[in-house]
N, CA and C atoms as an extended XYZ file, in Angstrom:
582
Properties=species:S:1:pos:R:3:atomname:S:1:resname:S:1:resid:I:1 pbc="F F F"
N         0.890       -1.178        0.092 N   MET     1
C        -0.206        0.043        0.103 CA  MET     1
C         0.924        1.093        0.044 C   MET     1
N         0.530        2.073       -0.706 N   HIS     2
C         1.287        3.367       -0.874 CA  HIS     2
C         0.925        4.346        0.531 C   HIS     2
N         2.168        4.974        0.658 N   LEU     3
C         2.261        5.882        1.943 CA  LEU     3
C         0.925        6.944        1.874 C   LEU     3
N         0.697        7.296        0.948 N   SER     4
C        -0.582        8.349        1.122 CA  SER     4
C        -1.664        7.382        1.579 C   SER     4
N        -2.026        6.488        0.934 N   ASP     5
C        -3.290        5.585        1.112 CA  ASP     5
C        -3.013        5.174        2.517 C   ASP     5
N        -1.972        5.008        3.154 N   GLN     6
C        -1.488        4.287        4.659 CA  GLN     6
C        -2.242        5.563        5.448 C   GLN     6
N        -1.664        6.835        5.044 N   LYS     7
C        -2.031        8.072        5.748 CA  LYS     7
C        -3.668        8.321        5.810 C   LYS     7
N        -4.320        7.935        4.624 N   SER     8
C        -5.409        8.431        4.329 CA  SER     8
C        -6.166        7.203        5.064 C   SER     8
N        -5.999        6.108        5.319 N   GLN     9
C        -6.590        4.897        5.856 CA  GLN     9
C        -6.569        5.327        7.537 C   GLN     9
N        -5.477        5.796        7.958 N   LEU    10
C        -5.373        6.127        9.262 CA  LEU    10
C        -6.156        7.268        9.728 C   LEU    10
N        -6.028        8.349        8.818 N   ARG    11
C        -7.030        9.518        9.032 CA  ARG    11
C        -8.654        8.854        9.247 C   ARG    11
N        -8.985        8.016        8.470 N   THR    12
C       -10.319        7.514        8.328 CA  THR    12
C       -10.746        6.830        9.750 C   THR    12
N        -9.732        5.882       10.111 N   SER    13
C        -9.818        5.275       11.427 CA  SER    13
C        -9.983        6.177       12.534 C   SER    13
N        -9.164        7.249       12.692 N   ILE    14
C        -9.360        7.999       13.830 CA  ILE    14
C       -10.709        8.878       13.456 C   ILE    14
N       -10.923        9.216       12.418 N   ASP    15
C       -12.075       10.139       12.177 CA  ASP    15
C       -13.205        9.427       12.707 C   ASP    15
N       -13.335        8.054       12.339 N   GLU    16
C       -14.373        7.106       12.840 CA  GLU    16
C       -14.451        7.018       14.540 C   GLU    16
N       -13.312        6.863       15.033 N   ARG    17
C       -13.267        6.874       16.587 CA  ARG    17
C       -13.928        8.219       17.212 C   ARG    17
N       -13.369        9.346       16.481 N   LEU    18
C       -13.929       10.754       17.041 CA  LEU    18
C       -15.329       10.751       17.005 C   LEU    18
N       -16.040       10.266       15.748 N   LYS    19
C       -17.438       10.335       15.700 CA  LYS    19
C       -18.095        9.780       16.803 C   LYS    19
N       -17.769        8.623       17.469 N   HIS    20
C       -18.360        7.868       18.394 CA  HIS    20
C       -17.968        8.349       19.799 C   HIS    20
N       -16.864        9.482       19.825 N   LEU    21
C       -16.354        9.673       21.231 CA  LEU    21
C       -17.650       10.394       22.215 C   LEU    21
N       -17.958       10.085       23.230 N   LYS    22
C       -18.850       10.951       23.803 CA  LYS    22
C       -18.240       12.316       24.357 C   LYS    22
N       -18.955       13.450       24.196 N   GLU    23
C       -18.600       14.708       24.927 CA  GLU    23
C       -18.068       14.658       26.139 C   GLU    23
N       -18.720       13.622       27.157 N   ASN    24
C       -18.560       13.966       28.528 CA  ASN    24
C       -16.918       13.103       28.645 C   ASN    24
N       -16.666       12.283       27.723 N   GLU    25
C       -15.458       11.474       27.575 CA  GLU    25
C       -14.043       12.548       27.300 C   GLU    25
N       -14.667       13.114       26.121 N   ARG    26
C       -13.402       14.062       25.718 CA  ARG    26
C       -13.516       15.349       26.722 C   ARG    26
N       -14.252       15.609       27.395 N   SER    27
C       -14.077       16.757       28.228 CA  SER    27
C       -13.351       16.035       29.530 C   SER    27
N       -13.646       15.214       29.924 N   ALA    28
C       -12.830       14.554       31.076 CA  ALA    28
C       -11.283       14.442       30.760 C   ALA    28
N       -10.911       13.648       29.514 N   GLU    29
C        -9.839       13.608       29.059 CA  GLU    29
C        -9.235       15.074       28.872 C   GLU    29
N        -9.651       15.991       28.360 N   SER    30
C        -9.372       17.106       27.976 CA  SER    30
C        -8.730       17.865       29.308 C   SER    30
N        -9.741       17.933       30.372 N   ARG    31
C        -9.374       18.475       31.870 CA  ARG    31
C        -8.195       17.790       32.260 C   ARG    31
N        -7.850       16.523       32.078 N   SER    32
C        -6.598       15.685       32.643 CA  SER    32
C        -5.395       16.322       31.803 C   SER    32
N        -5.627       16.413       30.544 N   LEU    33
C        -4.536       16.809       29.625 CA  LEU    33
C        -4.048       18.345       30.018 C   LEU    33
N        -5.189       19.140       30.256 N   CYS    34
C        -4.676       20.595       30.724 CA  CYS    34
C        -3.925       20.768       31.969 C   CYS    34
N        -4.202       19.924       32.785 N   ARG    35
C        -3.413       19.833       34.231 CA  ARG    35
C        -2.320       19.608       33.804 C   ARG    35
N        -1.973       18.269       33.005 N   ARG    36
C        -0.428       18.036       32.794 CA  ARG    36
C         0.173       19.215       31.824 C   ARG    36
N        -0.341       19.986       31.135 N   LEU    37
C         0.121       20.831       30.271 CA  LEU    37
C         0.532       22.087       31.177 C   LEU    37
N        -0.199       22.577       32.214 N   THR    38
C        -0.044       23.261       33.341 CA  THR    38
C         1.146       22.848       34.286 C   THR    38
N         1.280       21.908       34.413 N   GLU    39
C         2.322       21.183       35.512 CA  GLU    39
C         3.582       21.021       34.669 C   GLU    39
N         3.397       20.772       33.166 N   GLY    40
C         4.570       20.347       32.739 CA  GLY    40
C         5.323       21.558       31.762 C   GLY    40
N         4.598       22.501       31.638 N   ILE    41
C         5.274       23.897       30.992 CA  ILE    41
C         5.568       24.883       31.887 C   ILE    41
N         6.659       25.137       32.160 N   PRO    42
C         7.172       26.222       33.133 CA  PRO    42
C         6.363       27.420       32.944 C   PRO    42
N         6.354       28.336       33.865 N   GLU    43
C         5.841       29.824       33.879 CA  GLU    43
C         6.915       30.750       33.056 C   GLU    43
N         6.375       31.423       32.166 N   GLY    44
C         7.045       32.425       31.625 CA  GLY    44
C         7.526       31.837       30.030 C   GLY    44
N         6.945       30.634       29.964 N   THR    45
C         7.453       29.969       28.721 CA  THR    45
C         6.412       30.807       27.513 C   THR    45
N         7.097       31.021       26.331 N   PRO    46
C         6.397       31.867       25.221 CA  PRO    46
C         5.926       30.345       24.461 C   PRO    46
N         4.352       30.537       24.055 N   ILE    47
C         3.691       29.259       23.563 CA  ILE    47
C         2.960       29.710       22.405 C   ILE    47
N         3.212       28.719       21.374 N   CYS    48
C         2.320       28.664       20.320 CA  CYS    48
C         1.458       27.637       20.629 C   CYS    48
N         0.079       27.745       20.681 N   ALA    49
C        -0.925       26.777       20.701 CA  ALA    49
C        -1.887       26.681       19.611 C   ALA    49
N        -3.218       26.238       19.851 N   PHE    50
C        -4.232       26.261       18.845 CA  PHE    50
C        -5.522       26.399       19.511 C   PHE    50
N        -6.247       26.773       18.895 N   PHE    51
C        -7.958       26.955       19.573 CA  PHE    51
C        -8.424       25.680       19.025 C   PHE    51
N        -8.882       25.039       19.731 N   PRO    52
C        -9.246       23.656       19.602 CA  PRO    52
C       -10.810       23.296       18.615 C   PRO    52
N       -10.800       22.821       17.534 N   MET    53
C       -11.994       22.332       17.080 CA  MET    53
C       -12.515       21.064       17.684 C   MET    53
N       -13.827       20.611       17.373 N   ARG    54
C       -14.524       19.583       18.133 CA  ARG    54
C       -13.791       18.440       18.027 C   ARG    54
N       -12.938       18.229       16.933 N   SER    55
C       -12.395       16.933       16.674 CA  SER    55
C       -10.884       16.984       17.659 C   SER    55
N       -10.652       17.860       18.206 N   GLU    56
C        -9.183       18.069       18.821 CA  GLU    56
C        -9.639       17.943       20.624 C   GLU    56
N        -8.489       17.660       21.061 N   PRO    57
C        -8.722       17.928       22.598 CA  PRO    57
C        -8.987       19.572       22.796 C   PRO    57
N       -10.009       19.615       24.069 N   ASP    58
C       -10.040       20.822       24.438 CA  ASP    58
C        -9.239       21.667       25.333 C   ASP    58
N        -8.203       22.259       24.630 N   ILE    59
C        -7.299       22.946       25.889 CA  ILE    59
C        -7.439       24.256       26.001 C   ILE    59
N        -8.748       24.809       25.876 N   THR    60
C        -9.211       26.139       26.215 CA  THR    60
C        -8.698       26.390       27.671 C   THR    60
N        -8.960       25.553       28.696 N   PRO    61
C        -8.626       25.867       30.218 CA  PRO    61
C        -7.072       25.968       30.387 C   PRO    61
N        -6.393       25.512       29.530 N   PHE    62
C        -5.019       25.748       29.528 CA  PHE    62
C        -4.506       27.185       28.815 C   PHE    62
N        -5.010       27.281       27.630 N   LEU    63
C        -4.955       28.837       27.031 CA  LEU    63
C        -5.302       29.665       28.165 C   LEU    63
N        -6.384       29.545       28.870 N   GLU    64
C        -6.760       30.792       29.633 CA  GLU    64
C        -5.858       30.737       30.835 C   GLU    64
N        -5.296       29.876       31.596 N   GLU    65
C        -4.025       29.596       32.350 CA  GLU    65
C        -2.932       30.452       31.760 C   GLU    65
N        -2.704       30.055       30.551 N   VAL    66
C        -1.213       30.968       30.025 CA  VAL    66
C        -1.619       32.339       30.098 C   VAL    66
N        -2.683       32.589       29.498 N   LEU    67
C        -3.185       33.988       29.572 CA  LEU    67
C        -2.891       34.736       30.744 C   LEU    67
N        -3.540       34.051       31.884 N   HIS    68
C        -3.486       34.270       33.146 CA  HIS    68
C        -2.436       34.524       33.873 C   HIS    68
N        -1.422       33.761       33.747 N   ARG    69
C         0.002       34.163       34.071 CA  ARG    69
C         0.792       34.941       33.229 C   ARG    69
N         0.164       35.579       32.297 N   LYS    70
C         0.705       36.490       31.486 CA  LYS    70
C         2.213       36.011       30.652 C   LYS    70
N         2.156       34.666       30.308 N   ASP    71
C         3.038       34.348       29.504 CA  ASP    71
C         2.495       34.639       28.084 C   ASP    71
N         3.444       34.861       27.383 N   PRO    72
C         3.330       35.055       25.742 CA  PRO    72
C         2.607       33.976       25.000 C   PRO    72
N         1.514       34.245       24.421 N   LEU    73
C         0.733       33.062       23.658 CA  LEU    73
C         0.357       33.564       22.341 C   LEU    73
N         0.681       32.432       21.337 N   TYR    74
C         0.283       33.011       20.004 CA  TYR    74
C        -0.654       31.791       19.325 C   TYR    74
N        -1.461       32.053       18.547 N   LEU    75
C        -2.439       31.246       18.039 CA  LEU    75
C        -2.186       31.306       16.502 C   LEU    75
N        -2.621       30.372       15.627 N   PRO    76
C        -2.368       30.042       14.408 CA  PRO    76
C        -3.538       30.886       13.640 C   PRO    76
N        -3.139       31.310       12.531 N   CYS    77
C        -4.203       32.149       11.593 CA  CYS    77
C        -3.828       31.623       10.161 C   CYS    77
N        -4.542       31.008        9.278 N   PHE    78
C        -4.552       30.566        8.200 CA  PHE    78
C        -4.965       31.363        7.230 C   PHE    78
N        -3.885       31.793        6.091 N   ASP    79
C        -4.451       32.399        5.032 CA  ASP    79
C        -3.602       32.059        3.917 C   ASP    79
N        -3.845       31.043        3.327 N   GLY    80
C        -2.919       30.360        2.450 CA  GLY    80
C        -1.554       29.780        3.019 C   GLY    80
N        -1.172       30.452        4.126 N   THR    81
C         0.076       29.610        4.840 CA  THR    81
C        -0.187       30.076        6.526 C   THR    81
N         0.625       29.336        7.261 N   LEU    82
C         0.097       29.460        8.506 CA  LEU    82
C         1.146       30.442        9.236 C   LEU    82
N         0.329       31.412        9.883 N   ILE    83
C         1.130       32.382       10.808 CA  ILE    83
C         0.639       32.282       12.010 C   ILE    83
N         1.335       32.757       13.061 N   PHE    84
C         1.036       32.726       14.499 CA  PHE    84
C         0.906       34.147       14.758 C   PHE    84
N        -0.173       34.593       15.537 N   ARG    85
C        -0.351       35.817       15.912 CA  ARG    85
C        -0.652       36.048       17.612 C   ARG    85
N        -0.318       37.281       18.116 N   LYS    86
C        -0.430       37.212       19.253 CA  LYS    86
C        -1.630       37.151       19.992 C   LYS    86
N        -2.148       36.656       20.981 N   ALA    87
C        -3.578       36.221       21.501 CA  ALA    87
C        -3.141       36.957       22.901 C   ALA    87
N        -4.152       37.749       23.015 N   SER    88
C        -4.195       38.605       24.347 CA  SER    88
C        -5.384       38.248       25.095 C   SER    88
N        -6.363       38.161       24.556 N   ASN    89
C        -7.942       37.520       25.219 CA  ASN    89
C        -8.611       36.614       24.304 C   ASN    89
N        -9.250       35.486       24.752 N   LEU    90
C        -9.600       34.559       23.982 CA  LEU    90
C       -11.310       34.879       23.529 C   LEU    90
N       -11.714       35.974       24.160 N   SER    91
C       -12.816       36.501       23.655 CA  SER    91
C       -12.864       37.342       22.478 C   SER    91
N       -11.400       37.598       22.148 N   THR    92
C       -11.255       38.688       20.877 CA  THR    92
C       -11.267       37.793       19.681 C   THR    92
N       -10.987       36.560       19.689 N   LEU    93
C       -10.789       35.805       18.804 CA  LEU    93
C       -11.764       35.869       17.646 C   LEU    93
N       -11.611       35.480       16.526 N   VAL    94
C       -12.563       35.751       15.212 CA  VAL    94
C       -12.522       34.546       14.392 C   VAL    94
N       -13.599       34.191       13.766 N   ARG    95
C       -13.528       33.105       12.796 CA  ARG    95
C       -12.649       33.135       11.584 C   ARG    95
N       -11.827       32.575       11.361 N   GLY    96
C       -10.997       32.405       10.399 CA  GLY    96
C       -11.442       32.030        8.957 C   GLY    96
N       -10.752       31.633        7.778 N   LYS    97
C       -11.043       31.394        6.715 CA  LYS    97
C       -11.233       29.790        6.678 C   LYS    97
N       -10.830       29.050        7.585 N   LEU    98
C       -10.891       27.914        7.527 CA  LEU    98
C       -12.291       27.182        8.596 C   LEU    98
N       -12.769       28.364        9.170 N   GLY    99
C       -13.768       28.366       10.131 CA  GLY    99
C       -13.392       28.208       11.855 C   GLY    99
N       -11.898       28.245       11.842 N   THR   100
C       -11.452       27.996       13.129 CA  THR   100
C       -11.385       29.385       13.849 C   THR   100
N       -11.401       29.546       14.977 N   LEU   101
C       -11.107       30.856       15.821 CA  LEU   101
C        -9.432       31.155       16.102 C   LEU   101
N        -9.352       32.322       15.371 N   GLU   102
C        -8.053       32.831       15.795 CA  GLU   102
C        -8.224       34.111       15.891 C   GLU   102
N        -6.820       34.862       16.374 N   PRO   103
C        -6.551       36.204       16.531 CA  PRO   103
C        -7.032       36.886       15.320 C   PRO   103
N        -7.494       38.316       15.572 N   PRO   104
C        -7.768       39.169       14.398 CA  PRO   104
C        -6.561       39.568       13.488 C   PRO   104
N        -6.468       39.843       12.190 N   SER   105
C        -5.717       40.128       11.547 CA  SER   105
C        -4.893       41.435       12.109 C   SER   105
N        -5.287       42.128       12.893 N   THR   106
C        -4.607       43.041       13.592 CA  THR   106
C        -3.609       42.908       14.728 C   THR   106
N        -3.867       41.762       15.047 N   ALA   107
C        -2.760       41.302       16.296 CA  ALA   107
C        -1.510       41.172       15.588 C   ALA   107
N        -0.614       41.411       16.300 N   ALA   108
C         0.908       41.413       15.943 CA  ALA   108
C         1.268       39.804       15.497 C   ALA   108
N         1.896       39.686       14.598 N   PRO   109
C         2.589       38.417       14.195 CA  PRO   109
C         3.690       37.934       15.131 C   PRO   109
N         3.846       36.812       15.334 N   ILE   110
C         5.026       36.324       16.119 CA  ILE   110
C         6.606       36.975       15.939 C   ILE   110
N         6.785       37.128       14.458 N   ALA   111
C         7.755       37.877       14.053 CA  ALA   111
C         8.064       39.259       14.658 C   ALA   111
N         7.081       39.940       15.207 N   ASN   112
C         7.283       41.007       15.933 CA  ASN   112
C         7.737       40.957       17.089 C   ASN   112
N         7.703       39.764       17.702 N   HIS   113
C         8.113       39.453       18.950 CA  HIS   113
C         9.476       38.715       19.517 C   HIS   113
N        10.393       38.536       18.250 N   GLN   114
C        11.368       37.868       18.503 CA  GLN   114
C        12.264       37.796       19.746 C   GLN   114
N        12.180       38.944       20.367 N   SER   115
C        12.929       38.965       21.878 CA  SER   115
C        12.231       38.267       23.088 C   SER   115
N        11.061       38.103       22.743 N   GLN   116
C        10.367       37.209       23.832 CA  GLN   116
C        10.537       35.742       23.579 C   GLN   116
N        11.114       35.299       22.340 N   ILE   117
C        10.957       34.060       21.921 CA  ILE   117
C        12.365       33.405       21.749 C   ILE   117
N        13.254       34.398       21.963 N   ALA   118
C        14.916       34.016       21.652 CA  ALA   118
C        15.524       32.842       22.223 C   ALA   118
N        14.843       32.578       23.609 N   ASN   119
C        15.312       31.121       24.246 CA  ASN   119
C        14.937       30.095       23.794 C   ASN   119
N        13.473       29.679       23.708 N   ARG   120
C        12.929       28.482       23.447 CA  ARG   120
C        11.304       28.716       23.206 C   ARG   120
N        11.145       28.321       22.043 N   LEU   121
C         9.536       28.560       22.052 CA  LEU   121
C         8.642       27.095       21.907 C   LEU   121
N         7.865       26.758       22.762 N   THR   122
C         7.110       25.648       23.010 CA  THR   122
C         5.740       25.766       21.996 C   THR   122
N         5.812       24.943       21.370 N   ILE   123
C         4.597       24.927       20.258 CA  ILE   123
C         3.925       23.526       20.589 C   ILE   123
N         2.415       23.848       20.838 N   LEU   124
C         1.667       22.720       20.987 CA  LEU   124
C         0.586       22.392       19.568 C   LEU   124
N         0.986       21.449       19.191 N   ILE   125
C         0.479       20.983       17.826 CA  ILE   125
C        -0.589       19.769       17.859 C   ILE   125
N        -2.091       19.991       17.180 N   PRO   126
C        -2.892       18.916       17.125 CA  PRO   126
C        -2.280       18.156       15.952 C   PRO   126
N        -2.973       16.948       16.075 N   GLY   127
C        -2.884       16.011       14.843 CA  GLY   127
C        -3.793       14.912       14.800 C   GLY   127
N        -4.081       14.072       13.892 N   ARG   128
C        -4.810       13.156       13.732 CA  ARG   128
C        -4.519       11.849       14.638 C   ARG   128
N        -3.029       11.616       14.712 N   ALA   129
C        -2.475       10.648       15.406 CA  ALA   129
C        -1.255       11.111       15.384 C   ALA   129
N        -0.508       10.259       16.672 N   PHE   130
C         0.873       10.162       17.175 CA  PHE   130
C         1.410        8.860       17.253 C   PHE   130
N         2.589        8.661       17.265 N   ASP   131
C         3.274        7.183       17.792 CA  ASP   131
C         4.247        7.856       18.748 C   ASP   131
N         4.872        6.761       19.485 N   ALA   132
C         5.922        7.098       20.651 CA  ALA   132
C         7.566        7.690       19.889 C   ALA   132
N         7.513        7.583       18.592 N   LYS   133
C         8.525        8.211       18.352 CA  LYS   133
C         8.574        9.708       17.849 C   LYS   133
N         7.345       10.066       18.129 N   GLY   134
C         7.162       11.533       17.783 CA  GLY   134
C         6.740       11.748       16.410 C   GLY   134
N         6.353       10.937       15.773 N   ASN   135
C         5.822       10.839       14.432 CA  ASN   135
C         4.535       11.322       14.467 C   ASN   135
N         3.947       12.430       13.747 N   ARG   136
C         2.661       12.949       13.651 CA  ARG   136
C         1.998       12.947       12.499 C   ARG   136
N         0.567       12.317       12.341 N   LEU   137
C        -0.221       12.547       11.039 CA  LEU   137
C        -1.116       13.825       11.357 C   LEU   137
N        -1.146       14.653       10.403 N   GLY   138
C        -2.072       15.894       10.497 CA  GLY   138
C        -3.123       15.841        9.511 C   GLY   138
N        -3.768       16.803        9.345 N   ARG   139
C        -4.777       16.893        8.462 CA  ARG   139
C        -4.421       16.619        6.780 C   ARG   139
N        -3.249       16.720        6.438 N   GLY   140
C        -2.998       16.349        5.106 CA  GLY   140
C        -2.348       17.800        4.348 C   GLY   140
N        -2.588       18.939        4.942 N   ASN   141
C        -1.963       20.168        4.197 CA  ASN   141
C        -0.689       20.693        4.351 C   ASN   141
N        -0.005       20.125        5.186 N   GLY   142
C         1.335       20.222        5.720 CA  GLY   142
C         1.670       21.757        6.133 C   GLY   142
N         0.656       22.360        6.582 N   GLY   143
C         0.852       23.879        6.913 CA  GLY   143
C         1.897       23.944        8.200 C   GLY   143
N         1.782       23.065        9.259 N   TYR   144
C         2.575       23.059       10.449 CA  TYR   144
C         4.157       22.566       10.105 C   TYR   144
N         4.066       21.557        9.133 N   ASP   145
C         5.615       21.235        8.838 CA  ASP   145
C         6.447       22.053        8.301 C   ASP   145
N         5.616       22.954        7.219 N   LYS   146
C         6.143       23.974        6.738 CA  LYS   146
C         6.614       25.090        7.649 C   LYS   146
N         5.769       25.555        8.356 N   TRP   147
C         6.013       26.568        9.307 CA  TRP   147
C         7.084       26.313       10.349 C   TRP   147
N         7.223       24.706       10.725 N   ILE   148
C         8.295       24.363       11.779 CA  ILE   148
C         9.614       24.537       11.181 C   ILE   148
N         9.603       24.059        9.525 N   VAL   149
C        11.062       24.143        8.896 CA  VAL   149
C        11.351       25.611        8.855 C   VAL   149
N        10.529       26.394        8.712 N   GLU   150
C        10.827       27.962        8.581 CA  GLU   150
C        11.454       28.630        9.741 C   GLU   150
N        10.950       28.311       10.705 N   GLN   151
C        11.026       28.721       12.112 CA  GLN   151
C        12.676       28.066       12.270 C   GLN   151
N        12.971       26.773       12.126 N   ARG   152
C        14.145       26.100       12.414 CA  ARG   152
C        15.302       26.848       11.340 C   ARG   152
N        14.934       27.131       10.379 N   GLU   153
C        15.777       28.143        9.331 CA  GLU   153
C        16.225       29.280        9.913 C   GLU   153
N        15.388       29.857       10.501 N   LYS   154
C        15.572       31.206       11.163 CA  LYS   154
C        16.470       31.161       12.576 C   LYS   154
N        16.692       29.676       12.861 N   GLY   155
C        17.508       29.522       14.090 CA  GLY   155
C        16.677       29.548       15.571 C   GLY   155
N        15.354       29.710       15.312 N   ILE   156
C        14.608       29.747       16.468 CA  ILE   156
C        14.487       28.537       17.289 C   ILE   156
N        15.122       28.205       18.392 N   PRO   157
C        14.899       26.932       19.221 CA  PRO   157
C        13.420       26.651       19.358 C   PRO   157
N        13.101       25.352       19.018 N   LEU   158
C        11.863       24.918       19.288 CA  LEU   158
C        11.699       23.780       19.926 C   LEU   158
N        10.496       23.493       20.873 N   ARG   159
C         9.988       22.399       21.430 CA  ARG   159
C         8.593       22.093       21.131 C   ARG   159
N         8.542       20.942       20.346 N   LEU   160
C         7.137       20.568       19.673 CA  LEU   160
C         6.686       19.724       20.383 C   LEU   160
N         5.300       19.847       20.907 N   ILE   161
C         4.475       18.968       21.562 CA  ILE   161
C         3.226       18.563       20.838 C   ILE   161
N         3.185       17.478       20.385 N   GLY   162
C         1.853       17.129       19.907 CA  GLY   162
C         0.801       17.020       21.066 C   GLY   162
N        -0.646       17.275       20.820 N   VAL   163
C        -1.512       17.159       21.679 CA  VAL   163
C        -2.484       16.274       21.387 C   VAL   163
N        -2.935       15.093       21.849 N   ALA   164
C        -3.579       14.089       21.684 CA  ALA   164
C        -4.616       13.638       22.706 C   ALA   164
N        -5.811       12.833       22.358 N   LEU   165
C        -6.573       12.361       23.236 CA  LEU   165
C        -5.916       10.609       23.194 C   LEU   165
N        -6.049       10.131       23.941 N   GLU   166
C        -5.373        8.721       24.383 CA  GLU   166
C        -5.738        7.902       23.085 C   GLU   166
N        -6.661        7.677       22.683 N   PHE   167
C        -6.764        6.801       21.522 CA  PHE   167
C        -6.220        7.421       20.067 C   PHE   167
N        -5.668        8.539       20.247 N   GLN   168
C        -4.823        9.257       18.874 CA  GLN   168
C        -3.368        8.536       18.996 C   GLN   168
N        -2.899        7.843       20.109 N   ILE   169
C        -1.644        7.482       20.207 CA  ILE   169
C        -1.654        6.153       19.463 C   ILE   169
N        -1.005        5.782       18.575 N   VAL   170
C        -1.147        4.720       17.610 CA  VAL   170
C         0.417        3.898       17.817 C   VAL   170
N         0.340        2.849       17.289 N   ASP   171
C         1.725        1.800       17.350 CA  ASP   171
C         2.856        2.692       16.170 C   ASP   171
N         2.131        2.973       15.192 N   SER   172
C         3.357        3.782       13.970 CA  SER   172
C         2.492        4.568       13.121 C   SER   172
N         2.763        5.639       12.892 N   VAL   173
C         2.434        6.634       11.971 CA  VAL   173
C         3.207        6.923       10.735 C   VAL   173
N         2.622        6.566        9.633 N   PRO   174
C         3.379        6.573        8.354 CA  PRO   174
C         3.872        7.923        8.117 C   PRO   174
N         5.232        7.992        7.785 N   VAL   175
C         5.740        9.321        7.469 CA  VAL   175
C         6.687        9.629        6.178 C   VAL   175
N         6.430       10.659        5.743 N   GLU   176
C         7.229       11.126        4.723 CA  GLU   176
C         8.655       12.052        5.078 C   GLU   176
N         9.557       12.461        4.229 N   SER   177
C        10.800       12.914        4.629 CA  SER   177
C        10.184       14.485        4.859 C   SER   177
N         9.226       15.169        4.564 N   HIS   178
C         8.898       16.504        5.010 CA  HIS   178
C         8.341       16.514        6.246 C   HIS   178
N         7.774       15.454        7.083 N   ASP   179
C         6.876       15.497        8.171 CA  ASP   179
C         7.996       15.667        9.597 C   ASP   179
N         7.524       16.576        9.927 N   GLN   180
C         8.338       17.076       11.556 CA  GLN   180
C         8.046       16.119       12.432 C   GLN   180
N         8.908       15.631       13.213 N   LYS   181
C         8.715       14.932       14.364 CA  LYS   181
C         8.606       15.864       15.485 C   LYS   181
N         7.734       15.437       16.513 N   MET   182
C         7.480       15.939       17.597 CA  MET   182
C         8.672       15.778       18.752 C   MET   182
N         8.837       16.600       19.775 N   ASP   183
C         9.955       16.133       20.911 CA  ASP   183
C         9.040       15.471       21.912 C   ASP   183
N         7.869       15.675       22.015 N   ALA   184
C         7.075       15.151       23.178 CA  ALA   184
C         5.378       15.056       22.640 C   ALA   184
N         4.769       14.168       23.294 N   VAL   185
C         3.533       14.048       23.138 CA  VAL   185
C         2.563       14.049       24.010 C   VAL   185
N         1.747       14.888       24.496 N   ALA   186
C         0.878       15.342       25.534 CA  ALA   186
C        -0.510       14.673       25.382 C   ALA   186
N        -0.797       13.832       26.728 N   THR   187
C        -2.162       13.339       26.737 CA  THR   187
C        -2.478       13.341       28.076 C   THR   187
N        -3.826       13.157       28.491 N   ALA   188
C        -4.201       12.767       29.811 CA  ALA   188
C        -3.143       12.322       30.723 C   ALA   188
N        -2.470       11.420       30.437 N   ARG   189
C        -1.682       10.602       31.183 CA  ARG   189
C        -0.566       11.581       31.393 C   ARG   189
N        -0.048       12.209       30.849 N   GLY   190
C         1.275       13.199       31.104 CA  GLY   190
C         1.758       13.578       29.658 C   GLY   190
N         2.806       14.159       29.730 N   ILE   191
C         3.820       14.720       28.550 CA  ILE   191
C         5.152       13.742       28.368 C   ILE   191
N         4.791       12.837       27.447 N   ASN   192
C         6.217       11.916       27.116 CA  ASN   192
C         6.791       12.342       26.070 C   ASN   192
N         8.094       12.431       26.369 N   GLU   193
C         9.280       12.866       25.413 CA  GLU   193
C         9.651       11.507       24.399 C   GLU   193
N         9.833       12.226       23.512 N   CYS   194
C         9.996       10.940       22.189 CA  CYS   194
C        11.470       10.765       22.018 C   CYS   194
């Protein structure tokens, strides 16, 4: 079976599981995941994260905690390419072109905050599936992979943390040369280094 077919098959399998996931199960697992993120990511850490869609772990309580402790928070905006913009308040997020909530276009891009991210930037990345080696299966558009490569080319030190529900951890994720590995994967059980 071709690699793209393997990826498609795994996405379909995960999508089926998501369809049958009860909201109370997703909520309970998401709350535990948020506690693990709060415990595992030190205060003062600049963070790029995501505002969750229904098919992703609800990390909203963690995002609120990051803002409460006044850590720099950046959320993705999609306009042909992926760009992260400063998020100061979750209530000011707007619906973007892909239907996701994101900072308004007037919010400063992360490039304007290089001094805040000079030491190390932690990136929380959603995915359809992850494995113990840090391989990630995304939605298939390569947006995060391209952005990660661009940041590394600029010399920005990154810590990539995949964020998943327990059933999204699989034995093996099919990967291609452009797929970027995670440094760790966070679930309700903890943040596991890869």
